[in-house]
Wavefront OBJ file of the C-alpha trace (Angstrom):
o trace
v 17.323 98.994 -140.074
v 20.326 100.095 -137.453
v 17.918 101.212 -134.177
v 16.616 97.605 -134.404
v 19.726 95.812 -135.138
v 21.308 98.121 -131.798
v 18.331 96.599 -129.941
v 18.641 93.168 -130.955
v 22.309 93.468 -129.991
v 21.327 94.314 -126.367
v 18.886 91.790 -126.253
v 21.244 89.015 -127.370
v 23.561 90.326 -124.153
v 20.879 90.454 -121.582
v 19.546 87.302 -122.045
v 20.476 84.562 -119.584
v 21.916 81.617 -122.215
v 22.869 78.534 -121.127
v 26.531 77.613 -121.802
v 27.616 75.575 -124.578
v 27.854 71.926 -123.092
v 30.815 69.977 -123.773
v 29.668 67.198 -125.944
v 32.702 65.191 -126.353
v 32.764 64.396 -122.414
v 29.499 63.826 -122.216
v 29.785 61.255 -124.666
v 33.073 59.604 -123.700
v 30.805 59.589 -120.314
v 27.921 57.609 -121.209
v 29.625 55.295 -123.286
v 31.787 53.941 -120.087
v 29.154 53.541 -117.879
v 25.812 52.080 -117.539
v 22.589 53.211 -119.615
v 21.567 56.531 -117.399
v 17.916 58.605 -117.273
v 17.586 61.030 -119.995
v 18.850 64.163 -118.898
v 15.953 66.929 -118.690
v 16.548 69.615 -121.469
v 17.144 72.887 -120.552
v 14.313 75.350 -120.771
v 15.547 76.958 -124.625
v 11.892 76.848 -125.447
v 10.968 79.947 -122.589
v 14.050 82.071 -123.725
v 12.950 81.661 -127.290
v 9.723 82.942 -127.030
v 11.032 85.559 -124.811
v 13.613 86.983 -127.333
v 10.774 86.102 -130.564
v 8.042 88.569 -128.265
v 10.557 91.059 -128.196
v 11.823 91.133 -131.700
v 8.026 91.576 -132.090
v 7.443 94.444 -129.975
v 11.004 96.379 -131.283
v 9.348 95.719 -135.140
v 6.209 97.168 -134.453
v 7.573 99.929 -132.383
v 9.820 100.830 -135.641
v 6.166 100.793 -138.234
v 4.197 102.432 -135.862
v 6.862 105.692 -135.568
v 7.487 105.580 -139.318
v 5.002 107.913 -140.243
v 6.658 111.685 -140.110
v 5.778 113.888 -137.564
v 4.044 110.621 -135.399
v 6.174 109.781 -132.344
v 3.443 110.120 -129.649
v 2.542 106.828 -127.763
v -0.259 104.440 -129.539
v -3.523 104.125 -127.797
v -4.868 101.317 -130.078
v -3.777 99.351 -133.646
v -5.997 97.415 -135.780
v -5.190 95.798 -138.514
v -6.524 94.166 -142.110
v -4.976 92.131 -144.728
v -4.001 95.171 -146.541
v -4.088 98.428 -144.307
v -3.348 98.698 -140.537
v -4.810 101.864 -138.570
v -3.181 103.487 -135.699
v -5.112 105.939 -132.800
v -2.593 107.942 -131.164
v -2.294 110.321 -128.544
v -1.307 113.248 -131.539
v -2.511 113.626 -134.798
v 1.389 115.110 -137.286
v 0.899 118.675 -138.534
v -1.386 118.158 -141.220
v 0.387 118.559 -144.506
v -0.528 121.047 -147.273
v -3.270 120.746 -149.841
v -2.087 119.315 -152.824
v -4.074 117.578 -156.108
v -5.584 114.468 -155.322
v -3.406 111.741 -157.148
v -5.284 108.360 -158.183
v -3.537 107.290 -160.727
v -3.477 107.357 -164.697
v -7.072 107.624 -165.710
v -8.675 104.455 -167.899
v -12.376 102.972 -168.291
v -13.608 99.807 -166.489
v -12.963 97.648 -169.472
v -9.527 98.795 -170.071
v -8.784 98.496 -166.477
v -9.519 94.850 -166.221
v -7.080 94.099 -168.720
v -4.071 95.880 -166.446
v -4.944 95.097 -162.599
v -4.380 91.074 -161.292
v -7.858 90.480 -160.195
v -11.285 90.951 -160.796
v -12.947 94.624 -160.012
v -16.160 94.735 -157.731
v -18.175 97.909 -158.729
v -20.881 99.272 -156.557
v -24.095 98.177 -157.671
v -25.301 101.398 -155.662
v -24.425 103.619 -157.135
v -23.875 101.957 -160.199
v -21.040 102.677 -162.600
v -17.939 104.956 -161.584
v -17.595 108.707 -163.219
v -13.855 107.871 -163.372
v -11.658 104.760 -163.564
v -8.067 105.215 -161.438
v -5.046 102.094 -162.144
v -2.093 102.868 -160.560
v 0.522 99.882 -160.524
v 2.384 100.573 -157.103
v 1.621 97.292 -155.452
v 1.510 93.708 -157.171
v -1.627 93.172 -159.210
v -2.334 97.044 -159.285
v -4.925 99.327 -157.484
v -8.183 100.501 -158.845
v -10.319 103.202 -158.085
v -13.496 104.155 -158.960
v -14.539 107.687 -158.211
v -18.001 109.286 -158.179
v -19.318 113.082 -158.449
v -21.068 114.234 -155.601
v -24.731 113.761 -155.811
v -28.052 112.764 -153.242
v -26.999 110.540 -151.084
v -23.467 110.821 -151.894
v -22.260 114.708 -150.330
v -18.895 116.285 -151.335
v -16.077 114.971 -149.566
v -13.351 117.691 -148.254
v -10.819 115.549 -148.602
v -11.528 114.460 -151.828
v -13.919 116.839 -153.675
v -15.510 113.649 -154.968
v -19.021 111.912 -153.609
v -17.149 108.341 -153.557
v -13.767 106.725 -153.630
v -13.538 102.847 -153.699
v -10.230 101.651 -153.748
v -8.864 98.162 -154.249
v -5.952 96.178 -154.908
v -4.585 92.554 -153.646
v -4.565 92.498 -149.626
v -2.916 89.203 -150.324
v -0.207 90.431 -151.616
v 0.817 93.982 -150.088
v -0.194 93.370 -146.469
v 0.197 96.774 -145.015
v -0.024 99.049 -148.221
v -2.264 101.105 -146.644
v -2.346 102.878 -143.442
v -4.189 105.408 -140.963
v -3.188 107.095 -137.986
v -5.828 108.928 -136.275
v -6.402 110.786 -132.802
v -8.628 109.945 -129.988
v -11.612 112.188 -131.302
v -12.113 109.881 -134.172
v -14.207 106.799 -133.904
v -12.805 103.576 -134.946
v -15.541 100.548 -135.117
v -14.669 97.074 -135.981
v -17.313 95.437 -138.111
v -18.241 91.696 -140.290
v -19.697 92.524 -143.668
v -21.066 89.146 -145.102
v -18.485 87.453 -142.654
v -15.368 89.205 -143.235
v -13.675 91.948 -140.943
v -14.265 95.823 -141.916
v -13.373 98.907 -140.037
v -15.546 101.960 -140.009
v -13.726 105.115 -139.039
v -15.179 108.453 -138.839
v -15.276 111.951 -136.829
v -12.443 114.131 -136.811
v -9.902 113.992 -139.910
v -7.470 111.261 -139.880
v -4.470 110.769 -141.681
v -3.991 108.363 -144.864
v -0.625 107.491 -146.637
v 0.758 104.401 -148.552
v 3.732 102.333 -147.633
v 6.201 101.584 -150.497
v 7.751 98.134 -151.544
v 10.376 98.324 -148.990
v 7.472 99.626 -146.125
v 8.619 102.903 -145.897
v 6.043 105.726 -146.081
v 5.567 107.438 -148.822
v 5.893 111.451 -147.748
v 4.065 112.522 -150.808
v 0.802 110.182 -150.245
v 0.390 111.296 -146.403
v -3.066 113.468 -146.712
v -6.059 113.795 -144.550
v -8.938 111.623 -144.831
v -13.015 111.937 -144.400
v -15.119 108.947 -143.027
v -13.627 105.619 -144.426
v -14.808 102.386 -144.327
v -11.933 99.456 -144.677
v -12.981 95.630 -145.809
v -11.487 92.533 -146.630
v -13.780 91.298 -150.174
v -11.965 87.866 -150.712
v -8.077 88.174 -151.329
v -9.379 92.089 -152.087
v -8.781 95.163 -149.442
v -11.131 97.627 -150.413
v -11.514 101.107 -149.517
v -14.220 103.481 -149.088
v -14.042 107.506 -148.375
v -16.882 110.167 -148.373
v -18.923 112.236 -146.442
v -21.448 109.644 -145.891
v -22.490 108.009 -142.737
v -21.519 104.452 -141.871
v -24.865 103.343 -142.596
v -24.584 104.955 -146.024
v -21.290 103.304 -146.805
v -22.693 99.711 -145.368
v -25.020 100.458 -148.330
v -22.382 100.833 -150.551
v -20.490 97.661 -149.231
v -23.023 95.291 -149.641
v -24.049 96.008 -152.831
v -20.126 95.496 -154.382
v -20.363 92.914 -157.442
l 1 2 3 4 5 6 7 8 9 10 11 12 13 14 15 16 17 18 19 20 21 22 23 24 25 26 27 28 29 30 31 32 33 34 35 36 37 38 39 40 41 42 43 44 45 46 47 48 49 50 51 52 53 54 55 56 57 58 59 60 61 62 63 64 65 66 67 68 69 70 71 72 73 74 75 76 77 78 79 80 81 82 83 84 85 86 87 88 89 90 91 92 93 94 95 96 97 98 99 100 101 102 103 104 105 106 107 108 109 110 111 112 113 114 115 116 117 118 119 120 121 122 123 124 125 126 127 128 129 130 131 132 133 134 135 136 137 138 139 140 141 142 143 144 145 146 147 148 149 150 151 152 153 154 155 156 157 158 159 160 161 162 163 164 165 166 167 168 169 170 171 172 173 174 175 176 177 178 179 180 181 182 183 184 185 186 187 188 189 190 191 192 193 194 195 196 197 198 199 200 201 202 203 204 205 206 207 208 209 210 211 212 213 214 215 216 217 218 219 220 221 222 223 224 225 226 227 228 229 230 231 232 233 234 235 236 237 238 239 240 241 242 243 244 245 246 247 248 249 250 251 252 253 254 255
């Protein structure tokens, strides 16, 4: 990460570090003189805190600038275990429409053998119409897809009524990323005592990060209303054209 290295090197030159003490002379003086009061430590702690804070700011700026076409100021930042959400002054140019890629189609029973966790299935609306598995993160990602029906209108982003994705957020802390504009509503919630984020209104961008933290350009797409929630060690993502209240109903029925 050349830009990060250059910034840290400049910080090292600019910080007022204390000079290295002459330890040999200090020891000789103490041995030949009467016991003296213990000298006060030099204020290294405060300088260390300043440097650590500077590193955090630089690293955050690097992550924020990673999404192709997005370089405007970050207005707000939200995070869950497994996902990040950024509100920005402007959104990137919408990517061309492409077929929705959710992974390899399988069955729920077969998926249980492939993923590294016990899947959560919403009792409302019940068993999914389609099941997909991806192996892009440790433990894998499971996606349950539902056709449009009463209570689950067809979403323009997925052409489905509901998409429920889940993966191990504890081993992929920033796997999912979202970028929204000023017109998109973002609300932090608590569902069953665990953290959640509801995103609705103007379309926002959804993308995955690869194993090294890089943004996967081919995964960038426009998303509709989304509820992100933590469930134990899992990060669960619900996407559709439904309301906040309907999303919460579905989330609360996860078993």
